Structures are given as structure tokens and as C-alpha cells.
C-alpha angles and dihedrals in degrees: 000000000000126000136202116196112220130196129205091230105031103035111008110189136163110192097189096048091046092053095044102043096094103262096100133053107180104066126103130181119225112183103315096333127091120215123198140161122223133157089000090302128116110225121197115190145163136168123228128171096338094316125113109213118193146159135198098048137050128253094263092053093049093048092050096043095050092040092236087161090069112104094233097180090055092045095051090045091054096047097042094095098140142024095265094054091045089055091048095051092044092050093054106024095166102045110132134182110241126227102237129185106271093223096050092042091052096051092041094056093043085057090046093067109124092349134113122235098261090053092047091051090052094050093050092046092051092047090050094045093049101038107016132087117266115246125196116206123172088343094305127113122241133165131228117227110265118265117240089254092058095050093041089057093050125099125236090247092053090052091047088055085065087061095254095134112181089357091071095081092047093050092048094050092046092047091053092051092050094044091051089051092241086135125029107206097187092054089062088073086073098048127079122266097259095049093045091050092049091052093050093048090059088068121093112264095014116121130160097289097045090047092051092048091053091045093050102039101038113011101052097245097142091175091067112112113194111208119212136151092286093054091046091054091048091051092050095047105035110017103035092116088071092062139051119270089242092055093049090047091056092048091049092061090082096232125130111282122241125243089254092051091047091052092049093053093044093048091050092051093049091050095043100042097029131206093350097051089129091061089049089054094051094048091048093045095052095040095051096038094054091058122077091236142346091260117117097016096110 
């Protein structure tokens, strides 16, 4: 078993909050241990008394995966520009964005369209069970996420058997493009945010939100600000003074936002919160989502 000693000031980290804040779909808690699969590795981890204990990977992998190299105190200081954000960062002082595999992250968030987290978890498990390599860890069976080649060779009906529904065609088309090297996901880490987002949005099933999730959670674009219903509500309730009354009125109607409205909200967040707007989004998302409503948070 390997250990990483964490400190509240030097390396603040909260394993449970990081794994439960909505950015990941392949982690499960058994007793006081968390089990996850990433990059064809089974990772077993828990946090006790400021120490991260884990098995299945080495120290370097764990540090990179959990982004323990991010200067979290500096990040939260920069994004804490108002009372709501200060409450969010104080409520979850060790929440970190994880470095996911771009390929798995892409397919996961294509599957996530119009689905809740339990349903997303089920789809990804079924895809991995049917098309991924079997992994044995401590006598238990796990499954690696399918390689592009495996999904590209699948049929639409086989993917639908994994409960993908209309997403099956999108996943299949995207898998074929990635497998044929018509898009190099890892190379997008070295391009700027706008170019990387444009490339992703050329893929089937990838709109503004999916692209921003992939950019933020796997490609290192910490300025990406995914906009969903929770962010729209937060804008209407807490940041309305930054927009026209007409714009806020349209957002308040509860309908799906347009691409232009999405871009306006995302651009505002990037300007307001700065280079770590993605961290601001995740703190806001988890803080607001874990409450029954937005009432009483002012």
C-alpha cells in the first residue's frame, strides 16, 4: 500500500468530495474504501487523518490523476470573488478537478446527455463490461473502459443493448473518427481553448456543454465553464446584475438555452472568475446541487 501525506495548508484534498462532485462516473465506495478504474488500472483509495492511502497505481500516477500539483489555495483565492463562491470553497476546501482520460471522458459525457448520474454510471459499466478488457484486482472483477477500436467495431444494436438509446449512433460515429485518427484527442492538450473546443464540437454528439466538460476534466483547460441547469439557476439568482433583465427573464423560463445564451454565460464566467473558471463551476455545481434548493444560500 502506498501513502501520500497531505496537509491542510500545503496540499488540501478531500477524496470523497472530489469523487462525488459529478465529474466522475466509475467510482464506488465499499466500506471506507473507494474503488475506481482509470487508464486500464484499478485504483483503490481512502483518506485517513490527512493521509491518502491507495493501491493499484504508483505515487506519480495518483498525484497526476488527482491533480495534487494544482495550487488549490491560490485557485480558491482567485475565484472567491463573491459571498456565494466563498461559501462554496469553504464548504468543500479540498475539492479538486481530476485528470481523466480524454477518450473515456469524451464518450462518458456523450452518454451523459439528458441522463442523471445513476443512469450514466449504468451505461458506462455496461459498455465496459461488454467491450472492455477484464481486470482482476484483489480477486474481484473489474473492466477497463473500451478502446476506440472496440467501440468502432460495434454495431448500433450492440451499443443500444448497453442502454445508450439515441446516443448509440453518436458514440459509434465518434469512436470510428477517433480510431481512424481523424481526431487526436491528446493533441488538444497543446492547443488553445477555442481551437480545442471547435475540434471537439465537430464530433457527433458533442455540443457546447459536452465539449466544455471534456476540456475541463481531461484536457487541462481550467478556464472551461460547462453550463447546465444548475449554472443557469445560479446566474439568474446570484449573478443577474451582470446581465440585462431581458436576458435573465429568458433564462428564468426553464427552457433549454440556446448556443448564443450558453456562450454568453460561459464568456461571462471566464471573464469574472478568470483562468480558473472551471474550478469555480465545479465548486458552484457541487455546492448548489447538494442543497435541496437555492433558498437560504445568500
